[in-house]
N, C-alpha and C positions, 0 to 999 in steps of 0.2 A: 640779195640783205647779207650775204656772207661780206660782201666784199663793205660794204657799211661797218659791219660791226668790226672786221679787222683793221680798218683803219681809224675807230674808236678804241679800242683792245692794242694799241701799237705795242708798248711797252711791254702789257705781259707775253702778246706774243710773242716778241723780241727774246723776251725772258723764258720763255717755253722751249724755244725753237733753238738757244745755247744749251739749254738742257739737254733737247733730244740729240743733240750733236756729242754731247759730250756724254751722258749716261745711255738714253736710249728714254723709249716713253711709255715702259712697262711698268712693275711696281717701284722699281729702283727711281726712274724718272717721275711717279708719280712722290714718292715719300720727300726727292727732293728739292722739288715745286712745293709744295705743303711745307717744308723746315723751313726755305729760303722765304717765303710768306711768311710764315710765325715769326722768323729773326727780322724782318724789316719792317713789321706792326710793331712788333715790341721795341725796338727802336725807338721807331716814332713816337711812343707813347712814351716813353725814359725821356726823350728830348721835350716833348710837350707838356709833362706832367707837371713843371712848376709855373707854366705861361697862365693867364689867368684872362687872358682876350680872348674874346668869345669867336671871332672870327678864325683863327687860325686854329684854333681848337677844329672848329667847325671843318676849314679847310684840309685839316690831316685825317680827321673822321670819312671826309668825302674822298680822300685819294686812298684809306683803307680799304674803302668799300666798291673803290673803283677797281684797285689789285684783287681784291678777293671774287668779285664778277669775272674780271679778265683770267683768275686762274682755273674758274669753274669753265668759261667759254672755252680755254684749252688744252684742260682737261676732258671733257665731255664732246665736243666737237671740234676743234682745230685739230687735235691728236687724229679724231675718228676718220677725219676726210684724208689726214695726209697719210695712213693707215690703208685705205682703199684704196687711193694713188698709186700703190707701192705692191 
């Protein structure tokens, strides 16, 4: 099942691996990941604020949810699994 989740959450895992290499997976890594998540979602909200097309708003809403679920997967499962391997 983890292999399936890893293929679904490719982008958040890629971001998490990048953060893990640069900062680590400790408190600094978690804070960095959360700051990046909030920056990206805020940027997407600002971009789509004036758009009244419901399909585009729904797509960005799904993408924000995807990033949130992916971030939680990386923080609670992927990094713990990587920590146990080393």
